[in-house]
C-alpha positions as CSV (number, residue, x, y, z in Angstrom):
1,M,-25.8,-22.1,14.3
2,N,-23.5,-19.7,14.0
3,I,-23.0,-17.7,10.7
4,E,-19.3,-16.7,10.1
5,F,-18.9,-12.7,9.5
6,L,-15.9,-13.5,7.6
7,D,-15.3,-17.3,6.6
8,L,-11.5,-17.3,5.3
9,Q,-11.7,-21.0,4.5
10,K,-14.7,-20.7,2.3
11,I,-13.2,-17.7,0.6
12,N,-9.9,-19.4,-0.2
13,S,-11.2,-22.9,-1.0
14,Q,-12.5,-21.7,-4.4
15,Y,-8.6,-21.3,-5.3
16,Q,-7.6,-24.5,-3.4
17,K,-6.2,-26.2,-6.4
18,E,-4.3,-23.1,-7.8
19,L,-3.0,-22.0,-4.4
20,K,-1.6,-25.8,-3.8
21,E,0.2,-25.8,-7.2
22,V,1.9,-22.4,-6.9
23,A,3.2,-23.1,-3.3
24,N,4.6,-26.6,-4.5
25,R,6.2,-24.6,-7.4
26,V,7.8,-22.1,-4.8
27,I,9.0,-25.1,-2.8
28,D,10.7,-27.0,-5.6
29,S,12.3,-23.4,-6.8
30,G,14.3,-23.1,-3.6
31,W,13.9,-19.4,-4.5
32,Y,11.7,-17.7,-1.4
33,L,12.6,-14.3,-1.1
34,M,13.0,-11.4,-3.8
35,G,12.3,-13.9,-7.1
36,K,10.2,-14.3,-10.1
37,E,7.3,-14.7,-8.2
38,L,7.5,-11.0,-6.6
39,E,8.5,-9.4,-9.8
40,S,5.2,-11.2,-11.6
41,F,3.0,-9.8,-8.7
42,E,4.7,-6.4,-8.7
43,N,4.2,-6.4,-12.6
44,N,0.3,-7.4,-12.6
45,Y,-0.5,-5.3,-9.6
46,S,0.9,-2.2,-11.0
47,K,-1.0,-3.1,-14.2
48,Y,-4.0,-3.5,-12.5
49,C,-3.8,-0.3,-10.2
50,G,-2.5,1.8,-13.4
51,T,0.7,2.5,-11.6
52,K,4.3,2.9,-13.0
53,Y,5.6,0.8,-9.7
54,A,4.1,-1.7,-7.3
55,L,6.6,-2.7,-4.8
56,G,6.0,-5.5,-2.8
57,V,6.6,-5.5,1.2
58,A,5.9,-7.2,4.4
59,N,2.4,-5.8,5.5
60,G,0.0,-2.5,4.8
61,L,1.6,-0.8,8.0
62,D,5.3,-1.2,6.3
63,A,4.1,0.0,3.0
64,L,2.9,3.5,4.9
65,R,5.8,3.3,7.0
66,L,8.4,2.9,4.4
67,I,6.4,6.0,2.1
68,F,7.4,8.4,5.1
69,K,11.0,6.9,5.5
70,A,11.5,7.5,2.0
71,Y,10.7,11.0,2.0
72,L,12.6,11.6,5.1
73,E,15.6,10.1,3.3
74,L,15.0,12.0,0.0
75,G,15.1,15.3,1.9
76,I,11.4,16.1,0.8
77,M,10.4,15.4,4.7
78,H,12.4,16.2,8.2
79,K,11.9,14.9,11.5
80,G,8.9,16.9,13.2
81,D,7.0,17.9,10.4
82,E,3.6,17.5,10.2
83,V,1.1,14.9,8.4
84,I,-2.8,15.4,8.2
85,V,-4.4,12.2,8.9
86,P,-8.4,11.4,9.6
87,A,-9.0,11.5,13.4
88,N,-11.3,8.1,12.5
89,T,-8.9,5.3,10.7
90,Y,-6.9,2.1,12.1
91,I,-4.0,2.9,14.5
92,A,-1.5,2.1,11.4
93,S,-2.1,5.1,9.7
94,V,-0.9,7.0,12.7
95,L,1.7,4.6,13.8
96,A,3.4,5.1,10.0
97,I,3.8,8.7,10.6
98,S,5.0,8.7,14.6
99,D,7.7,5.7,13.9
100,N,9.3,7.9,11.4
101,D,9.3,11.0,14.5
102,L,6.7,12.9,12.2
103,K,3.5,14.4,14.0
104,P,-0.1,13.3,13.2
105,I,-2.4,16.3,12.8
106,F,-5.8,14.9,13.1
107,V,-8.8,15.9,11.5
108,E,-12.5,15.0,11.8
109,P,-14.3,13.1,9.2
110,I,-17.3,13.3,7.3
111,I,-20.2,11.7,9.4
112,E,-21.9,10.2,6.3
113,T,-18.7,8.2,5.4
114,Y,-16.4,8.4,8.3
115,N,-13.5,9.5,6.0
116,L,-11.7,12.6,6.0
117,D,-13.5,15.7,5.7
118,S,-11.6,17.9,3.1
119,S,-13.4,21.1,4.3
120,K,-11.7,21.0,7.5
121,V,-7.9,20.4,6.0
122,E,-7.1,23.5,5.5
123,D,-8.0,24.8,8.8
124,A,-5.6,22.3,10.2
125,I,-2.6,23.2,8.0
126,T,0.7,25.1,9.4
127,S,4.2,25.7,8.1
128,K,5.3,22.7,9.3
129,T,2.5,20.3,7.1
130,K,4.1,18.5,4.2
131,A,1.7,15.7,3.4
132,I,-2.0,14.4,3.9
133,L,-2.6,11.0,4.7
134,T,-6.1,10.0,3.7
135,V,-7.7,6.6,4.3
136,H,-10.2,4.9,2.1
137,L,-11.8,3.6,4.9
138,Y,-14.5,0.6,4.5
139,G,-13.6,0.8,0.4
140,Q,-14.9,4.3,-0.1
141,N,-12.9,6.8,-2.0
142,S,-11.9,9.6,0.2
143,I,-10.8,11.9,-2.1
144,D,-12.3,14.9,-3.7
145,D,-11.6,17.5,-6.0
146,K,-11.0,20.2,-2.8
147,M,-8.5,17.8,-1.6
148,L,-6.2,17.9,-4.6
149,K,-6.3,21.7,-4.9
150,I,-5.5,22.4,-1.2
151,C,-2.3,19.8,-1.9
152,K,-1.4,21.9,-4.6
153,K,-2.0,25.1,-3.3
154,H,0.2,24.0,-0.1
155,N,2.5,21.7,-1.7
156,L,1.7,18.8,0.0
157,K,2.1,15.1,-0.6
158,L,-1.0,13.1,-0.9
159,I,-0.5,9.6,0.2
160,E,-3.4,7.2,0.4
161,D,-4.0,4.6,2.6
162,A,-5.3,1.9,0.4
163,A,-5.7,-0.9,2.7
164,Q,-9.6,-1.5,2.7
165,A,-10.0,-0.2,-1.2
166,H,-8.6,-2.4,-3.7
167,G,-10.4,-2.1,-6.8
168,A,-12.1,0.9,-5.7
169,K,-12.3,4.1,-8.4
170,W,-12.7,7.6,-8.4
171,K,-13.1,9.0,-11.8
172,G,-12.2,5.8,-13.6
173,E,-8.8,5.8,-11.8
174,I,-8.1,2.9,-8.9
175,M,-7.4,3.7,-5.7
176,G,-3.7,4.0,-5.3
177,N,-3.0,5.7,-8.5
178,I,-4.5,9.2,-7.2
179,G,-1.8,10.1,-4.9
180,D,2.1,10.5,-4.9
181,A,2.1,7.2,-3.1
182,A,-0.2,4.7,-1.5
183,G,0.3,2.0,0.8
184,H,-1.9,-1.4,0.3
185,S,-2.3,-4.3,2.8
186,F,-3.1,-7.9,1.9
187,Y,-4.0,-8.9,5.1
188,P,-6.1,-12.2,4.8
189,G,-9.3,-10.4,5.5
190,K,-8.9,-7.6,2.9
191,N,-10.4,-7.2,-0.7
192,L,-7.2,-9.2,-2.0
193,G,-6.0,-11.1,0.9
194,A,-3.0,-13.1,1.2
195,L,-2.2,-16.2,3.4
196,G,-0.4,-14.2,5.8
197,D,0.9,-10.9,6.2
198,A,2.0,-8.8,3.1
199,G,1.6,-5.4,1.6
200,A,2.9,-3.2,-1.4
201,V,3.2,0.6,-2.3
202,T,2.3,1.8,-5.4
203,T,3.4,5.0,-6.5
204,N,4.2,6.8,-10.2
205,N,7.3,8.5,-8.9
206,D,10.9,7.3,-10.2
207,E,13.1,8.8,-7.2
208,L,10.6,7.4,-4.4
209,A,9.9,4.2,-5.9
210,N,14.0,3.5,-5.9
211,A,14.4,4.6,-2.5
212,I,11.5,2.3,-1.0
213,M,13.1,-0.7,-3.2
214,A,16.3,-0.3,-1.1
215,L,14.4,0.7,2.2
216,R,12.6,-2.5,2.4
217,N,16.1,-4.6,1.7
218,Y,17.9,-3.4,4.7
219,G,18.5,0.2,2.7
220,S,20.2,-2.0,-0.1
221,H,20.0,-2.1,-3.9
222,K,23.2,-4.5,-4.4
223,K,24.5,-7.0,-1.8
224,Y,26.6,-5.4,1.2
225,E,26.3,-2.0,-0.2
226,N,24.0,-0.3,2.3
227,I,22.9,3.4,1.1
228,Y,20.2,3.8,3.8
229,Q,19.4,2.6,7.4
230,G,16.5,0.3,5.6
231,L,14.2,-2.2,7.2
232,N,13.4,-5.9,6.3
233,S,10.3,-5.8,4.9
234,R,10.0,-8.1,1.7
235,L,7.2,-9.9,0.5
236,D,8.1,-13.2,0.1
237,E,7.9,-15.6,-2.7
238,I,4.9,-18.2,-1.5
239,Q,2.6,-14.8,-0.5
240,A,3.6,-13.2,-4.0
241,A,2.3,-16.3,-5.8
242,F,-0.9,-16.7,-3.8
243,L,-1.5,-12.9,-4.7
244,N,-1.0,-13.7,-8.0
245,V,-3.8,-16.6,-8.3
246,K,-6.3,-14.4,-6.4
247,L,-5.5,-11.1,-8.3
248,K,-6.3,-13.3,-11.3
249,N,-9.3,-14.7,-10.3
250,D,-10.9,-11.6,-8.5
251,T,-10.5,-9.3,-11.4
252,G,-11.4,-12.1,-14.0
253,Q,-8.9,-10.3,-16.2
254,E,-6.2,-12.8,-17.5
255,K,-4.0,-10.2,-18.9
256,Y,-2.8,-9.2,-15.0
257,R,-1.3,-12.7,-15.2
258,D,2.1,-12.9,-16.3
259,R,2.2,-16.5,-17.5
260,N,6.4,-16.5,-18.3
261,F,6.5,-17.0,-14.6
C-alpha cells in the first residue's frame, strides 16, 4: 500500500462543492481576467496578511521577479546591483534576481533551520548591495532583529520569499508584512494552494504597488497606454475564486471573505 506524501485530491475534496460553485460563477460571468474575483481575493489576502496591498500575479516566481523589476523601473536599483540571498533555497529565488540583471550573492544558512544566517550577512555587503532576499523555508520565519538592523544600517530593501510560509508569524506579524515587499506562491502543494499556478505580491508601499500593478499587465494601467516594458503575469478569475474559498476555510475567519462578490 502506497501512502501519498501529498494527496492533493484529498485536500481539495473537502472544498469540492464550493469550488464547483465558484467555477460555475466565473464561467457564467463571461469575465475571466482582472475582474471582481481578483479584486475580492486581493482585498481578503491583504487583510489576512495585514498589508495595504496584495497584488495577484501568475505565479510565485513572477511575484519576486516583479518586485525587482519595479525597483529597477523606479530607479531604486540598477542593473548589476547585488542582492543577498540564502545559498540554500529553491531556484526561483535566484532566477528572480538574475532575470532582472541583478547579481545574487549567496550567504550560507543556519544549520538548524537551513534559513539565511543573519550573522554572516554583513560580511557579504558591498557598495553595490541593494537588498536582502530572505526565504522563509519550510514555513519557518527567517527574519530576526539583527537582519532588520543590518537593513536599516546599510539602507537595504528587505524582500521576503514567503512561498512556503502562508500564515507563519513573527512577533505577531504574518510573513509578508515585515519586509518592504514579499512574494507569495499559491502552487497547488503550498499551504494555501490554487488549482494551478498563482501568486501574489504583498507590500505597504504605494509607489511599489502602483508600479507592479502596471508591470504585471504589460506595463499598463490603462489599455493601450504602456508606461513600462512589462510582463503578462495576471492571476486569473477562476484561480482567484478558488483561493478565496480556501482562504476562508483554511483560516476559519469569515471576515476575510468579501460577500459582495
